[in-house]
C-alpha positions in Angstrom: -7.1 20.7 -6.9 -7.9 21.1 -3.0 -7.5 17.7 -1.0 -9.8 16.7 2.0 -10.6 13.9 3.7 -13.4 12.5 6.3 -12.4 12.5 10.0 -13.9 9.0 9.8 -11.2 7.7 7.7 -8.9 8.3 10.5 -8.1 6.7 14.0 -7.9 8.7 17.2 -9.3 11.6 18.9 -10.7 14.6 16.7 -8.1 17.1 17.3 -5.3 13.8 16.7 -7.4 13.4 13.4 -7.1 17.1 12.4 -3.5 17.2 12.9 -2.8 14.0 11.0 -4.7 15.4 7.9 -2.8 19.1 8.4 0.4 17.4 8.3 0.2 14.9 5.7 -1.1 18.1 3.3 -5.0 18.1 3.1 -6.4 21.5 2.2 -9.7 20.3 4.4 -11.8 17.9 6.4 -15.2 16.6 6.4 -16.1 16.5 10.3 -17.8 13.1 10.8 -20.6 13.4 13.1 -19.4 11.0 15.9 -16.2 12.7 15.9 -17.6 16.2 16.8 -19.8 14.4 19.4 -17.3 12.5 21.4 -15.2 15.4 21.1 -14.5 17.6 24.5 -14.3 20.5 22.2 -16.8 23.6 21.4 -17.6 24.0 17.8 -16.1 26.9 18.0 -12.8 25.6 19.5 -12.9 22.6 16.5 -13.8 25.7 14.0 -10.2 27.7 15.8 -8.5 24.4 15.9 -8.7 23.9 12.0 -8.2 27.5 10.9 -4.8 27.2 13.0 -4.0 23.8 11.1 -5.0 25.8 7.9 -7.7 23.1 7.1 -10.9 24.6 6.0 -14.2 22.2 7.0 -15.5 21.2 3.4 -18.6 19.2 5.2 -20.6 17.9 7.9 -21.8 14.5 7.7 -24.0 12.6 7.9 -27.9 13.7 8.1 -29.7 10.5 7.4 -33.4 9.5 6.8 -34.2 13.0 5.9 -37.1 12.7 2.7 -39.9 10.7 1.5 -41.3 10.3 4.8 -44.5 10.9 6.7 -45.4 14.6 7.5 -45.1 14.0 11.3 -41.8 12.2 10.6 -40.4 15.5 8.2 -41.5 17.5 10.7 -39.3 16.1 13.4 -36.5 15.9 10.6 -36.9 19.7 10.6 -36.5 20.3 14.0 -33.3 18.4 14.0 -32.1 19.6 10.9 -32.6 23.1 12.6 -30.4 22.3 15.3 -27.6 20.8 12.9 -27.4 23.8 11.2 -27.2 26.2 14.0 -24.4 23.9 15.2 -22.7 24.0 11.8 -22.8 27.9 11.5 -20.9 27.5 15.1 -18.3 25.2 13.2 -17.9 27.3 10.0 -19.2 24.6 7.9 -21.4 25.2 4.5 -22.5 21.8 3.5 -24.2 19.1 4.9 -24.6 15.9 3.6 -27.6 14.0 3.3 -27.7 10.2 2.4 -30.5 8.7 0.9 -32.9 7.0 3.0 -33.1 3.9 4.6 -35.9 5.0 6.9 -38.3 2.0 7.6 -41.6 4.6 6.8 -39.9 5.9 3.7 -42.0 5.7 0.5 -41.2 5.2 -2.6 -42.5 8.6 -4.0 -39.8 10.7 -5.8 -42.3 13.7 -6.0 -42.4 13.7 -1.9 -38.9 13.2 -1.7 -38.2 16.2 -3.8 -40.8 18.4 -2.3 -39.0 17.5 1.2 -35.4 18.0 0.0 -36.6 21.7 -1.5 -38.5 22.3 2.0 -35.1 21.6 4.0 -33.0 22.9 1.4 -34.6 26.4 2.0 -34.1 25.8 5.8 -30.7 25.1 5.0 -30.0 28.3 3.0 -31.5 30.5 5.9 -28.0 29.3 7.5 -26.1 30.0 4.5 -25.8 26.0 4.2 -26.0 23.8 1.2 -27.5 20.2 1.2 -25.7 17.9 -1.1 -27.9 14.6 -1.6 -26.2 11.4 -1.8 -27.3 8.0 -3.0 -26.5 5.1 -0.6 -26.0 2.0 -2.3 -28.4 0.3 -0.3 -30.9 3.1 0.3 -34.4 1.9 0.6 -35.3 3.6 -2.5 -32.7 5.8 -4.1 -29.7 3.9 -4.6 -27.9 5.5 -7.6 -26.7 8.6 -8.0 -29.0 9.0 -11.3 -32.0 8.7 -9.2 -30.6 11.2 -6.5 -30.0 13.5 -9.4 -33.2 13.1 -11.0 -34.6 14.3 -7.5 -32.2 17.2 -7.0 -33.2 18.0 -10.4 -36.9 18.1 -9.4 -36.5 19.9 -6.3 -35.0 22.5 -8.4 -33.3 24.9 -5.2 -30.4 26.8 -5.6 -29.2 25.6 -1.9 -29.5 21.6 -3.4 -27.0 19.7 -5.1 -26.1 16.7 -5.3 -23.0 14.4 -3.5 -21.3 11.9 -5.6 -19.5 9.1 -4.1 -17.3 6.6 -5.9 -17.9 3.9 -3.7 -21.5 3.8 -3.8 -21.1 4.3 -7.8 -18.7 1.6 -8.5 -19.9 -0.7 -5.9 -23.2 -1.4 -7.6 -22.0 -1.3 -11.1 -23.8 2.1 -12.4 -22.0 3.6 -15.5 -20.3 6.9 -14.4 -21.1 8.0 -17.9 -24.0 9.7 -16.9 -22.2 12.3 -14.5 -21.2 14.5 -17.5 -25.0 14.9 -17.9 -24.6 16.7 -14.3 -24.2 20.5 -14.5 -21.1 20.7 -12.4 -22.2 23.8 -10.2 -24.9 20.9 -9.1 -22.4 18.4 -7.7 -21.8 20.0 -4.3 -19.2 17.7 -3.1 -17.1 14.8 -4.1 -16.1 11.7 -2.1 -13.4 9.3 -3.0 -12.9 5.7 -1.9 -11.5 2.8 -3.7 -12.3 -1.1 -2.3 -10.8 -4.6 -3.6 -13.8 -6.5 -5.6 -15.6 -8.7 -3.4 -18.9 -10.4 -3.4 -20.4 -9.5 -0.1 -23.1 -7.7 1.0 -22.6 -3.6 0.1 -23.3 -2.5 3.2 -20.7 -4.4 4.8 -18.4 -4.2 2.2 -18.9 -0.6 2.6 -18.3 -0.2 6.4 -15.2 -2.3 6.5 -13.7 -2.7 3.3 -13.1 0.3 1.5 -9.2 1.6 0.2 -7.9 4.6 -1.0 -7.7 5.5 -4.5 -5.4 3.0 -5.9 -5.3 0.5 -3.6 -8.4 -1.2 -4.6 -10.3 -2.7 -7.5 -12.3 0.4 -8.9 -11.2 3.0 -11.7 -11.8 6.0 -9.6 -9.7 8.0 -12.0 -12.4 6.9 -14.5 -15.1 8.9 -12.6 -12.8 11.6 -11.8 -12.3 12.4 -15.2 -15.9 12.2 -15.4 -16.7 14.8 -12.6 -14.1 17.1 -13.8 -15.5 17.5 -17.2 -18.4 18.8 -15.5 -16.5 22.1 -14.1 -17.0 20.8 -11.0 -14.6 22.9 -8.8 -14.7 21.4 -5.3 -12.0 19.5 -3.4 -11.6 15.5 -4.1 -12.3 14.5 -0.6 -11.5 10.8 0.5 -14.0 9.3 2.8 -13.0 5.6 3.6 -14.3 3.0 6.4 -11.7 0.6 7.0 -11.1 -1.4 10.0 -7.5 -1.4 9.5 -7.0 2.3 9.2 -9.2 2.7 12.0 -6.2 1.0 14.1 -3.8 2.3 12.9 -1.7 5.4 13.7 -3.1 8.5 12.0 -0.4 10.1 11.0 0.6 7.7 8.3 -2.4 6.8 7.6 -2.9 10.5 6.1 0.1 10.5 4.4 -0.9 7.1 2.9 -4.3 9.0 1.6 -2.5 12.0 0.5 -0.4 10.3 -1.5 -3.2 8.6 -3.2 -5.0 11.5 -3.9 -1.7 13.0 -5.0 -1.0 10.4 -7.6 -5.2 10.0 -8.7 -4.0 13.9 -9.6 -1.7 12.9 -11.6 -3.2 10.1 -13.5 -6.3 12.3 -14.5 -4.0 15.0 -15.6 -4.5 18.0 -13.2 -1.0 17.8 -11.9 2.4 17.3 -13.3 4.7 16.2 -10.0 8.4 14.5 -11.3 7.8 11.5 -13.5 8.2 8.1 -12.4 12.1 6.9 -12.8 11.7 3.1 -12.9 14.7 1.2 -11.2 16.4 -0.9 -13.5 18.3 -3.6 -11.2 19.2 -4.1 -7.5 22.3 -2.7 -6.4 22.7 -4.3 -3.4 20.9 -5.8 -0.1 21.6 -4.5 3.2 21.7 -6.9 6.2 22.1 -4.9 9.6 23.1 -7.2 12.5 24.7 -7.3 15.4 26.8 -10.0 15.0 28.7 -10.4 12.0 29.6 -14.4 12.1 26.7 -16.0 11.5 25.9 -14.2 8.5 29.4 -14.6 7.5 29.4 -18.2 7.6 26.0 -18.3 5.8 27.1 -15.6 3.1 30.5 -18.2 2.8 28.5 -21.1 2.2 25.9 -19.8 -0.1 29.7 -18.9 -2.2 30.0 -15.1 -1.3 33.2 -13.8 -0.8 34.2 -10.9 1.1 35.4 -8.5 -1.5 35.6 -5.1 0.2 35.0 -2.8 3.6 33.5 0.5 3.9 36.1 3.2 4.1 34.8 4.9 7.5 31.5 2.7 8.4 31.5 -1.0 10.1 29.9 -2.2 6.6 31.5 -5.0 4.4 30.6 -6.3 0.8 30.0 -9.5 -0.3 29.6 -10.5 -3.4 29.0 -13.4 -6.1 28.3 -12.4 -9.5 26.0 -9.5 -10.1 24.7 -10.5 -6.0 25.8 -7.5 -3.5 25.6 -7.8 0.1 26.4 -5.7 2.2 27.0 -6.5 5.9 26.5 -3.7 8.8 27.3 -4.3 12.2 26.7 -0.4 13.2 25.1 0.0 16.6 21.5 -0.4 14.8 22.1 -3.5 14.7 21.9 -4.4 18.0 18.6 -3.6 18.6 16.7 -5.8 16.4 18.8 -8.7 15.8 19.9 -9.7 11.5 17.4 -7.5 9.3 17.1 -6.4 5.8 17.4 -2.7 6.5 18.1 -1.2 2.9 17.8 -1.8 -0.7 19.9 -0.6 -3.5 17.9 0.1 -6.7 19.8 0.9 -9.7 18.1 4.0 -11.2 18.9 6.1 -14.6 18.3 9.3 -12.8 18.9 8.7 -8.7 18.1 12.7 -8.7 15.2 12.8 -10.2 13.9 9.2 -8.5 14.6 11.0 -5.4 12.9 13.9 -6.5 9.5 11.9 -7.6 9.7 10.3 -4.0 9.6 13.7 -2.3 6.9 14.8 -4.6 5.1 11.8 -3.5 5.6 12.3 -0.1 8.3 9.5 0.5 10.2 10.7 3.9 13.8 11.5 2.4 16.3 10.0 5.0 19.5 12.3 6.2 22.4 10.3 6.0 25.7 10.8 8.1 28.5 10.5 6.0 32.5 11.6 5.5 33.4 14.2 2.9 34.9 11.7 0.7 31.7 9.1 0.7 29.1 9.3 -2.0 26.5 11.7 -1.9 23.5 8.9 -2.6 19.8 9.8 -2.0 17.5 7.5 0.5 13.9 7.5 1.4 12.3 5.5 3.7 9.6 2.8 2.6 6.7 2.6 4.8 8.0 -0.3 6.8 11.2 1.8 7.1 13.0 -0.4 4.8 16.1 2.3 3.5 15.5 2.7 -0.3 19.0 3.9 -2.1 19.3 5.5 -5.8 21.8 4.2 -7.4 24.3 4.4 -10.4 27.0 1.8 -10.1 29.8 2.3 -11.6 28.6 4.9 -14.3 30.6 7.6 -14.7 29.4 11.3 -14.2 27.4 10.1 -11.2 28.1 9.1 -7.8 29.1 5.5 -7.2 28.4 3.9 -4.0 30.7 1.2 -5.0 33.9 3.8 -4.5 33.0 4.4 -1.0 34.5 0.6 -0.3 38.3 -0.6 -0.3 38.9 -3.9 -1.3 40.2 -6.5 0.6 42.2 -9.3 -0.1 40.0 -12.4 -1.0 39.5 -15.8 -2.7 36.7 -16.6 -4.9 33.9 -18.7 -3.7 32.7 -22.0 -5.0 30.5 -19.1 -7.8 33.5 -17.1 -7.9 32.8 -12.9 -7.8 32.3 -12.9 -11.3 29.5 -15.6 -11.0 28.9 -18.8 -13.3 26.7 -21.0 -14.9 25.8 -23.2 -11.7 26.4 -20.3 -9.0 24.4 -16.8 -8.1 24.0 -15.0 -11.0 22.0 -12.0 -9.3 19.3 -11.1 -6.8 16.1 -12.1 -8.3 13.7 -10.8 -5.7 13.8 -9.7 -2.4 11.1 -10.4 0.2 9.9 -7.7 2.6 7.5 -8.4 5.9 5.3 -5.5 6.2 3.6 -4.6 9.6 -0.4 -5.7 9.6 -1.9 -2.2 8.8 0.4 -1.2 6.2 0.4 -3.8 2.9 -2.1 -1.7 1.6 0.1 1.2 1.7 3.5 -0.4 0.8 1.9 -1.4 -2.2 1.2 2.0 -3.4 4.2 3.4 -2.2 6.3 1.5 -4.6 3.8 1.7 -7.3 3.4 5.5 -6.8 6.7 6.4 -5.9 9.2 3.9 -7.6 7.1 3.4 -10.9 6.7 -0.7 -10.3 3.8 -2.4 -11.3 1.4 -4.0 -8.6 0.5 -7.8 -9.3 -2.1 -9.6 -8.2 -2.4 -10.3 -4.2 -2.2 -13.8 -3.2 -3.1 -15.4 -0.4 -1.3 -18.2 1.5 -1.9 -20.5 3.8 0.0 -20.5 7.2 -0.2 -23.2 10.1 -1.3 -20.0 12.1 -3.6 -18.4 9.5 -3.3 -16.7 6.2 -0.6 -14.8 4.7 -0.7 -12.2 2.3 1.3 -11.2 -0.4 1.5 -8.9 -3.4 4.5 -8.3 -5.8 5.8 -5.4 -7.3 8.1 -5.5 -10.2 9.4 -3.3 -13.1 8.9 -4.4 -17.0 11.5 -6.8 -17.4 11.5 -8.4 -13.9 15.0 -7.2 -13.2 13.5 -5.8 -10.3 11.5 -7.8 -8.2 10.1 -7.2 -4.3 7.5 -9.4 -2.7 5.6 -7.6 0.0 3.8 -9.7 2.8 2.0 -9.6 5.7 1.1 -12.5 8.0 -1.7 -13.5 10.1 0.4 -13.4 13.3 2.0 -10.0 13.6 3.9 -11.3 16.8 5.4 -14.2 14.5 8.8 -13.2 13.3 9.1 -16.7 11.7 6.4 -15.7 9.4 7.3 -12.0 9.0 11.1 -12.7 8.2 12.5 -11.2 5.3 14.2 -13.0 2.7 16.9 -12.9 -0.1 15.9 -14.7 -3.2 19.1 -15.3 -5.3 19.4 -16.4 -9.0 21.6 -19.2 -10.3 21.1 -21.3 -13.7 21.5 -24.4 -11.7 20.0 -25.0 -8.0 20.7 -28.2 -7.8 24.5 -28.0 -8.3 24.0 -24.3 -6.0 22.0 -26.1 -3.2 24.7 -29.3 -3.1 27.6 -26.9 -2.3 25.8 -24.9 -0.3 25.5 -27.9 1.7 28.7 -29.5 1.4 30.0 -26.1 2.7 28.2 -26.3 5.9 25.3 -24.5 5.1 21.8 -25.5 6.8 19.0 -26.0 4.7 15.1 -25.8 5.0 14.1 -29.2 5.8 11.4 -30.3 3.8 8.7 -32.9 4.6 8.5 -36.2 2.4 4.5 -35.8 2.1 5.5 -32.7 -0.1 7.5 -34.7 -2.5 4.8 -37.7 -2.7 2.3 -35.0 -3.7 4.6 -33.5 -6.2 5.1 -36.9 -7.6 1.2 -37.2 -7.8 1.3 -33.8 -9.7 3.8 -34.0 -12.5 6.3 -36.2 -14.0 9.6 -35.7 -13.5 13.0 -37.8 -15.4 14.6 -40.5 -13.6 16.1 -39.3 -10.1 14.9 -36.1 -10.4 12.8 -36.0 -7.9 14.9 -38.0 -5.2 17.3 -34.9 -5.8 14.9 -32.5 -5.1 14.2 -34.4 -2.0 17.6 -34.7 -0.9 18.5 -31.3 -1.5 15.3 -29.9 0.2 14.2 -28.5 -3.4 10.6 -27.5 -4.3 9.0 -26.9 -7.7 6.5 -25.2 -9.4 5.6 -24.9 -12.9 3.3 -22.0 -15.1 2.3 -21.4 -18.1 5.4 -19.6 -19.4 8.1 -22.0 -17.4 9.4 -23.8 -14.3 10.8 -22.5 -11.3 13.1 -24.7 -8.5 13.8 -23.4 -5.2 15.1 -24.1 -2.1 15.7 -22.1 1.1 18.9 -21.5 3.7 17.5 -21.5 7.8 16.9 -18.3 9.4 19.5 -16.0 10.8 17.7 -13.5 13.1 14.7 -12.1 10.8 16.4 -13.0 7.4 16.9 -16.3 5.3 18.0 -16.6 2.0 16.4 -18.6 -1.2 18.1 -20.3 -4.1 15.8 -19.9 -7.5 16.4 -21.1 -10.8 14.1 -19.8 -13.3 13.5 -21.4 -16.9 11.1 -20.7 -19.6 10.0 -17.6 -18.3 8.3 -18.4 -15.1 6.8 -15.3 -13.7 5.8 -16.5 -10.3 7.5 -16.9 -7.1 6.6 -20.5 -5.8 3.2 -19.5 -3.7 2.0 -23.4 -4.4 4.5 -23.9 -2.2 4.7 -21.1 0.2 2.4 -23.2 3.1 5.3 -26.0 3.1 7.8 -23.3 3.1 5.8 -21.4 6.1 5.5 -24.9 8.0 9.1 -26.2 7.5 10.0 -22.7 9.1 7.4 -22.9 11.9 9.0 -26.5 13.2 12.5 -25.7 12.8 12.1 -22.5 14.9 9.7 -24.8 17.5 6.7 -23.0 16.1 
């Protein structure tokens, strides 16, 4: 299906918005009136610009407070409408959005509303224009799509139809089933937006918190299926009012928007892109650093061993159990200090995963590699993290491990193969997101990688709130926690971390400290509270206090974990899951964040 986006959904000048929409792959745009009024370009120039970019102008909007008003007000409205229709003809737009009235003089009279809309449509028809009447969720007298359709049906004019807006329908809790009773040819336009489920005034909810389909709590797909069932053949168009999007760069926002529509079309069965290839594990985590010594010391204390080096690049492989960490000292590391730059994801079909990613607009990354290097496919996540699709040690498929040559080594405390009380593998990875890309990141990992997005969690930080949302595969062998903090310039809040799975966190933490590792100090007040909340075996709580181990419990099991100090923007976590615990210790996150601020002098 054709796709469109309202210019109000993007930031910047009208020219910047049009360019971003075109580059992201949209077929058309809705021109929001304020964007046109603020533009130095004449309507004819905007029309030509859109044509050059391959964009149709699908809608001009909005026209407000037109119907069910006193005769003198309506006469003034018709004069205003004539001017707008003349402008639309210059612009090349043939459909105008008319919102249900919120005018203080509007009356609750459907017959009057229908009569005035019929007259408005008659005037529009003279200009070759259609009128799409939409029920605002906060309309003075018309606030539901059924009511708006009843008025359109009563007006009975070929140039008058209805506009359906998923936000206005779903925010009121209206049943979209009735949409199927509207003839498809009378649905002149379909506007789509999702939103988080919030208990607040619907106008403020609409103006500030809409998001792209798949990023909120509405069942937008069900609504779209019902609209398509009517025979509607117009575009799927996004109209999203969101404070974050209006401040973020237009280009990435437009890509995120178009990706949401691609996923939506797949969900409702309109398109069949390459199927998701869900990753089955973490092959490696790659650290980029200007100085390998602090990283090597930290990994050594954790029980890792340097086992191999890349044959053509300054990259070392450190391993313990199934946990592999690459340490890259290439030139790029000198810019930002130590960071988690890349993740290798085990994939049952690396080539298929790359095709899926490309179809969902994930940028495929060019790679500089020697002729003998494994041809790995990689894409960039919204935060810039490189994601590699890997097939470690699988016959017939490119193997990244073959690019490394073994080096002499001695096993660390946990051994290269791991042990019951050493590190077994990577439990999860935590990636800090730019403040304006949190929702985009969740949609990216869900749509491109086929991961399941869990509910968002708000965590108290000493300087505000941190939002966190985990994405995971079915068996938990891939877990990625996405977070965004309250202080965008604070590297402590925005540190990344690698959580290492162990069968005995007490032994692992003790060995770490005995090897010279520095753990994150946890305040005594935390353990006093822990004693009040849970019962422990004799000496157990004292051991946790000594080693800085935190504790949590859910309906499925127990969670014990502790943290290292931060190196650059990265720290490690040792975790022990028992009995099927599903979380990430969110209850303890405020303590961890406060401790990190204290250690770094925050």
